[in-house]
C-alpha positions in Angstrom: 3.0 33.4 28.0 1.8 32.5 24.4 2.0 35.9 22.7 4.6 34.8 20.2 2.4 32.4 18.7 0.2 33.1 15.8 -2.3 30.5 13.4 -2.3 30.2 9.7 -3.2 27.8 7.1 -0.6 25.2 5.9 -2.2 25.0 2.4 -4.4 26.0 0.0 -8.1 24.7 0.5 -11.5 25.2 -1.0 -15.1 25.5 -0.1 -18.5 25.9 -1.5 -21.9 27.3 -0.3 -25.1 27.2 -3.0 -28.1 29.2 -2.3 -31.1 29.9 -4.7 -29.1 28.8 -7.9 -26.0 30.9 -6.7 -22.5 29.3 -6.4 -20.0 30.8 -4.1 -16.9 29.2 -4.4 -14.2 29.8 -1.6 -10.4 29.7 -2.0 -7.8 29.9 0.9 -4.3 30.2 0.6 -1.5 31.0 3.0 0.2 34.4 2.0 3.3 36.2 3.4 3.0 39.4 1.5 0.7 41.7 -0.6 2.6 40.1 -3.6 1.3 36.7 -3.3 -2.5 37.9 -2.3 -1.9 40.0 -6.1 -0.9 36.9 -7.5 -3.9 34.7 -6.3 -6.4 37.1 -7.0 -4.9 37.6 -10.4 -5.0 33.8 -11.4 -8.7 33.6 -9.8 -10.0 36.2 -11.9 -8.3 34.6 -14.9 -9.6 31.2 -14.2 -12.8 32.4 -13.2 -13.2 35.3 -15.6 -17.1 34.4 -16.2 -17.7 34.7 -12.6 -20.0 37.9 -11.4 -18.0 39.0 -8.4 -14.5 37.9 -6.7 -14.6 39.3 -3.1 -11.8 38.4 -0.5 -10.4 39.3 2.6 -6.8 38.9 3.9 -4.8 39.1 7.2 -1.1 39.3 7.2 1.6 39.7 10.0 1.9 37.8 13.3 -0.1 41.1 15.0 -2.9 40.8 12.3 -2.0 44.6 11.7 -2.0 44.4 7.6 -5.6 43.7 6.5 -8.2 44.4 3.9 -11.5 43.0 2.9 -13.5 43.9 -0.4 -16.7 43.7 -1.9 -15.7 43.7 -5.6 -19.1 45.2 -6.4 -21.4 43.5 -3.8 -23.3 46.2 -1.7 -21.0 47.4 0.9 -20.2 44.9 3.8 -21.7 41.8 2.2 -18.8 40.4 0.6 -15.3 41.1 2.1 -16.3 41.9 5.8 -17.8 38.7 6.2 -15.0 36.5 5.0 -12.7 38.8 6.9 -15.1 37.9 10.0 -14.3 34.3 9.3 -10.5 34.9 9.6 -10.8 36.5 12.6 -13.1 33.9 14.0 -10.6 31.2 13.4 -7.8 33.2 14.6 -6.1 33.3 11.5 -3.2 35.2 9.7 -1.0 35.2 6.6 -4.3 34.0 4.9 -5.9 35.0 2.1 -9.7 33.8 1.5 -11.3 34.5 -2.3 -15.2 34.0 -2.8 -16.1 33.7 -6.5 -19.8 33.9 -7.0 -21.7 32.8 -9.8 -25.0 34.9 -9.7 -28.2 32.3 -9.9 -30.7 34.6 -10.9 -32.2 35.1 -7.9 -31.4 38.4 -5.8 -30.5 37.1 -1.7 -30.6 40.5 -0.4 -27.6 42.1 1.9 -28.2 39.7 5.0 -28.5 36.7 2.6 -25.7 37.5 0.4 -23.5 38.1 3.8 -24.3 35.1 5.2 -23.4 33.3 1.9 -20.0 35.0 1.7 -19.7 33.8 5.3 -20.8 30.4 4.9 -18.4 30.0 1.7 -15.6 31.3 3.9 -16.1 29.0 6.9 -16.3 25.8 4.6 -12.9 26.7 2.9 -11.7 27.4 6.6 -12.9 24.0 7.8 -11.2 22.0 5.2 -7.7 23.8 5.7 -5.3 22.2 7.9 -4.6 25.0 10.5 -1.0 25.3 12.1 0.5 27.1 14.9 3.7 28.9 14.1 5.7 31.2 16.4 7.1 34.8 16.3 10.8 34.3 15.8 13.6 36.7 15.8 16.7 35.7 13.5 20.2 36.6 14.6 23.5 36.5 13.4 26.6 35.2 15.0 30.1 36.4 13.9 33.0 34.3 15.8 36.5 33.1 15.3 36.9 29.1 14.7 38.0 28.9 18.5 34.6 29.9 19.5 32.8 27.3 17.4 32.3 24.7 20.2 31.0 27.0 22.7 28.4 28.7 20.2 27.2 25.3 19.0 26.9 24.2 22.6 24.4 27.0 23.2 22.5 26.3 20.1 21.8 22.6 21.3 20.7 23.8 24.6 18.1 25.8 23.6 17.3 23.1 20.6 17.8 25.7 17.7 18.9 25.0 13.9 21.7 27.1 12.1 20.1 28.6 9.0 22.5 30.1 7.2 26.5 29.4 7.9 29.7 29.8 6.5 32.6 28.4 8.4 35.8 30.1 6.7 38.4 32.0 8.4 35.5 33.8 10.5 32.7 32.0 11.2 29.0 33.3 10.5 25.7 31.8 11.1 22.1 32.4 11.3 19.6 31.4 14.0 15.7 32.0 14.3 14.9 32.0 18.0 11.1 32.1 19.2 10.5 35.4 20.6 9.8 34.4 24.4 13.6 32.9 24.3 15.3 35.6 22.7 16.4 37.5 25.6 17.6 34.4 27.4 19.6 33.4 23.9 20.9 36.8 23.6 22.1 37.2 27.3 24.1 33.4 27.0 25.6 34.6 23.7 26.6 37.8 24.9 28.4 36.1 28.0 30.9 34.5 24.6 33.4 37.7 25.1 34.5 36.4 21.5 31.2 36.3 19.4 29.6 39.2 18.0 25.8 39.0 17.7 23.4 41.2 15.4 19.6 41.2 14.9 18.6 40.6 11.6 
């Protein structure tokens, strides 16, 4: 019933963890593409150029099928994986977390490192506002002006907001429909003989 819902963060947030002189600065960002991930990473590497490591993890897509965890030179599995684990624990997607480490002179060991990256990432998540989003399907409706009232009635019945519309000689409008409602919506529109519907 709820398989068309996912969680992400509303806006950027920060976290901090300190251990034996080392500082772990965590930055969480809402992201929707690999380009956005790269932009945030490039900016943080520039802003914190003097830091020893910039470990990160991200998850993209409602089905969480695009993800990566990167240790950035830390021992394998001690940086990116604990950050990724926190994203999974919080059930987040479309989210990037970067943890910038300033070395304090005392080695923490593999388990100490993993714990520090995990704690910093968790702190950033705890400072974030987590929001729920729905998986939507975008439809484009094509119709003649005479069908306008019928089309708008269906849109109103489903509680939808037209996105991109053009009401010249031939009318066109786009609408996002929640996945769980999409078949019902498609059938309702398909019953209007004069309306052509396409999935974008």
